[in-house]
N, C-alpha and C positions, 0 to 999 in steps of 0.2 A: 700924747702930744710930748713927754719925755725922753723919747725916740728925736723928737725933730731939734731936742738938746742936751742929746747924748752927745756930742765936743764939750760943749761949755758946763758941764756937772764932773767928767770925762780929770777935763782940766782943772777945774778949780779945787775941784778932788788929787786930784796929783799935787798940787800949789802948797794940800793942806800937808799931806803928806809926807813932801818935804823941809814941808817948817819941820810937822812933827820930829825926822829924823836929823834936821840939823841943831834945832834945843837938842833932844839927845846926844851927841856927837858931842855939844858944846859944854853941857855940860855933866858929864858922865864923867867927868875925873875930881870933880867937886867932894869936902868931905860930908862928911859923916856926922849929929852933934854928935860932945858925947860920949849925950848918957844914955848904959845901954837898952832902956827899951827902943830907946829915940833912934839906936842905931840900929839898932833889930830890924824897926819898922820904913826903915828907910832903903836897907839894904832891898826888905823885903818883893817894896815899892820899887825902884826902880828892876829889880827882876821881870816885872811883875808889868812893867811898862817896855821892856823891852820886847816880850813875849805875848803881849797885843802892839805893837808895831809890827811884830814880823808878822804878825798874822795881817796885818793891813795891808801888808806891802804883797803877801802872796793875794790877797783878799782881790786886790787894784788890780795887781797884774791876773785876774784869772778873766776877773769881770770884763779886762780892757782884750783878752788873749778873742773870748765867745762876744764878743759887742763890735767889732771889727773887722777879724781876723780868720776866725770861723767863717763865717756866710764865705768867704770868694773859696775854703774848701772845698763846700759838698759839691759846687759847680767844677 
């Protein structure tokens, strides 16, 4: 039954990923706290957030390719 709504799922997931990219881009230059421990945690979490965002975009693109385009390449 998921394949019936695959377009809806991909549109909603794409909107969420686009929203994540927007918020990451908007907040990328905000200052981290002055406390050394919190600044280190802030920097580390920003790096982790970027890595997770890149992995999400790659997985989304891979899923979209195999869902919508790969079946047409077989015929």
